[in-house]
C-alpha positions in Angstrom: -139.7 85.5 64.4 -139.2 82.2 64.4 -138.3 82.5 68.1 -141.7 84.4 68.7 -143.6 81.6 66.7 -141.6 78.9 69.1 -143.2 80.4 72.3 -146.7 80.6 71.0 -146.9 77.1 69.8 -146.2 76.2 73.1 -148.5 78.6 74.9 -151.2 77.1 72.7 -151.0 74.0 73.8 -153.5 73.5 76.8 -154.7 70.2 76.5 -156.7 68.9 79.3 -153.8 66.8 81.0 -151.6 69.5 80.6 -153.8 72.1 82.9 -154.1 69.2 85.2 -150.2 68.4 85.3 -149.8 72.2 85.5 -152.0 72.3 88.9 -150.2 69.4 90.4 -146.6 70.3 89.6 -147.4 73.4 91.7 -148.6 71.6 94.6 -146.1 68.8 94.6 -143.1 71.6 94.5 -145.1 73.3 97.9 -144.6 69.8 99.2 -148.1 69.1 99.3 -147.4 64.9 99.2 -144.4 65.1 100.9 -146.0 62.8 103.6 -148.6 61.4 101.8 -149.1 58.8 99.2 -148.8 60.1 95.3 -152.4 60.7 93.6 -153.4 57.7 91.6 -155.3 57.8 88.2 -158.2 57.3 90.4 -157.1 60.2 92.9 -157.1 62.6 89.8 -160.0 61.4 88.1 -162.4 62.1 91.0 -160.5 65.4 92.5 -160.4 67.1 88.8 -163.7 65.4 87.6 -161.6 64.0 84.2 -161.9 60.3 82.9 -159.1 58.1 83.9 -157.6 58.4 80.2 -157.1 62.1 81.3 -155.4 61.2 84.6 -153.5 58.7 82.7 -151.9 61.2 80.3 -151.6 63.7 83.3 -149.0 61.0 85.1 -147.1 60.4 82.2 -146.5 64.1 81.4 -145.3 64.7 84.9 -143.2 61.2 84.5 -141.5 62.9 81.5 -140.3 65.8 83.5 -138.7 63.5 85.9 -141.4 64.5 88.7 -143.0 61.4 89.2 -142.0 57.8 88.8 -144.1 54.9 87.7 -142.7 52.0 89.1 -143.3 48.3 88.4 -146.9 47.3 89.2 -148.1 51.1 88.3 -147.2 52.3 91.9 -146.9 56.3 91.5 -143.9 58.2 93.6 -142.7 61.8 93.6 -139.2 61.7 92.8 -136.3 64.1 94.2 -136.7 67.6 93.4 -133.1 67.5 92.5 -133.8 65.1 89.4 -136.6 66.9 88.0 -136.1 68.0 84.5 -135.7 71.5 84.9 -134.4 72.8 81.7 -137.8 71.7 80.3 -139.8 74.9 79.4 -142.9 73.7 81.0 -141.0 73.6 84.5 -140.1 77.1 84.2 -143.9 78.1 83.4 -145.6 75.9 86.1 -143.2 76.0 89.3 -144.3 78.5 91.6 -142.6 81.9 91.3 -140.1 81.4 94.2 -139.1 78.5 92.9 -138.4 80.0 89.3 -136.6 82.7 90.9 -134.1 80.2 92.6 -133.7 78.4 89.3 -133.0 81.6 87.2 -130.1 82.1 89.7 -128.7 78.8 89.6 -129.1 79.2 85.6 -126.8 82.5 86.1 -124.3 80.6 88.3 -123.8 78.0 85.5 -123.5 81.1 83.1 -121.2 82.6 84.9 -118.8 79.6 84.6 -119.4 79.2 81.0 -120.2 82.5 79.1 -116.8 84.7 80.2 -114.8 81.7 78.6 -117.0 81.3 75.6 -116.5 85.0 75.0 -112.5 84.7 75.5 -112.5 81.5 72.8 -114.9 83.4 70.7 -112.3 86.3 70.5 -109.6 84.3 69.4 -111.4 83.0 66.6 -114.3 85.3 65.5 -114.8 86.0 61.9 -116.0 89.4 60.2 -119.3 87.5 59.3 -119.6 87.2 63.2 -118.7 90.5 64.1 -121.1 91.9 61.5 -124.0 89.9 62.7 -123.3 91.1 66.4 -123.2 94.6 65.0 -126.4 94.3 63.7 -127.9 92.6 67.0 -126.2 95.5 68.9 -128.0 98.3 66.8 -131.2 96.6 67.0 -130.8 96.2 70.8 -130.1 100.2 70.8 -133.4 100.5 68.8 -135.7 98.1 71.2 -134.9 99.5 74.6 -138.5 100.3 74.9 -139.8 96.8 73.5 -138.5 94.6 76.2 -140.2 91.5 74.5 -138.6 92.2 71.0 -135.5 93.0 73.1 -135.2 89.6 74.8 -135.0 87.9 71.4 -132.1 89.7 70.3 -130.3 89.4 73.5 -130.7 85.7 73.4 -129.3 85.9 69.7 -126.4 88.1 70.2 -125.1 85.5 73.4 -126.0 82.5 71.1 -123.9 84.0 68.1 -120.7 84.2 70.4 -121.5 80.5 71.6 -121.4 79.7 68.0 -118.3 81.4 67.2 -116.4 79.9 70.0 -116.7 76.6 67.8 -117.8 74.4 70.5 -120.7 72.2 69.6 -121.2 70.7 73.0 -120.9 74.1 74.9 -123.4 75.5 72.3 -125.8 72.6 72.9 -125.7 73.0 76.6 -126.6 76.8 76.2 -129.0 76.4 73.9 -130.8 73.7 76.0 -131.1 76.0 78.8 -132.7 78.9 76.4 -136.2 78.6 78.0 -134.8 79.6 81.3 -132.9 82.3 79.9 -136.0 83.8 78.4 -137.5 83.7 81.9 -134.3 85.3 83.2 -134.2 88.2 80.8 -137.9 89.2 81.0 -137.1 89.3 85.2 -133.8 91.6 84.3 -135.6 94.0 81.5 -138.2 94.7 83.8 -135.6 96.7 86.1 -135.9 100.4 85.7 -133.2 101.4 82.7 -132.0 97.6 82.6 -132.0 97.5 79.0 -130.3 100.6 78.5 -127.7 99.2 80.8 -127.6 95.8 79.1 -127.2 97.5 75.4 -124.1 99.3 77.1 -122.8 95.9 78.6 -123.1 94.1 75.1 -121.7 97.2 73.6 -118.5 96.7 75.6 -118.6 92.7 75.2 -118.5 93.5 70.9 -115.8 96.0 71.3 -113.7 93.2 73.4 -114.6 91.0 70.5 -113.8 93.3 67.7 -110.3 93.9 69.2 -110.0 90.4 69.6 -109.0 90.4 73.0 -109.7 87.4 75.0 -109.0 88.7 78.5 -110.9 91.7 78.0 -114.1 89.6 76.5 -114.1 87.5 79.5 -114.1 90.5 81.9 -116.8 92.0 79.9 -119.1 89.1 80.0 -118.4 88.5 83.5 -119.3 91.9 84.4 -122.3 91.7 82.6 -123.4 88.6 84.2 -122.4 89.6 87.8 -125.0 92.6 87.3 -127.9 90.3 86.3 -127.1 87.7 89.3 -127.5 91.1 91.3 -130.9 92.0 90.2 -131.9 88.1 90.4 -131.1 87.9 94.1 -132.7 91.0 94.9 -135.9 89.4 93.4 -135.6 86.2 94.9 -135.2 88.1 98.6 -138.4 90.3 97.5 -140.2 87.1 96.8 -139.2 85.4 100.0 -140.0 88.2 102.1 -143.6 88.4 100.3 -144.4 84.6 100.7 -143.3 85.1 104.6 -145.9 87.7 105.1 -148.5 85.5 104.1 
């Protein structure tokens, strides 16, 4: 419930500067300003019919996402796309679809590096209390296979419980910081026909390895689960590129 409220709070915040910033983000991501001067406060004010105060706040929002850099003398420039704050939930929402799908693939490359080892670490130290928590989450997954939005919340908590069980605060914060992209990713994979049932089976195998306190089996079960996810996301990216090429 807390997770759902957190998402709802973000959705509600749609001030005029946020709306203008979202529009400009999509245009910048598509390279519209690659060879032109970045829109100034005056340009934004005139194009969108907003006050200079709204235009100024728009630029502050884009600067907070590391998309724009306000240099000395108030000159505004677009920062390299490699430097944008991709862990901010607004970017996952605002960027064009093909950019987001690419980000999700990169997210899962990161997860494939970290989560199998986190599962192995957790298997060596997991408590009965955490196992009971995971059993409860697994039972909820099985009952929510027809409710993808509710399922993704439980899915996320299952993985975070394993992360916490590994007893590494730095890795825990890294995983937590990527939760918005993780939610976007789960929405893609949950839409796959039969995807939620397969996901439940995958999580059951991960749980069994943890319950057996078998680090090698936990590592392999988590890796197998994530590789399946990467396959779905890669196919999604290819379909998105094909649609874009046909426009």
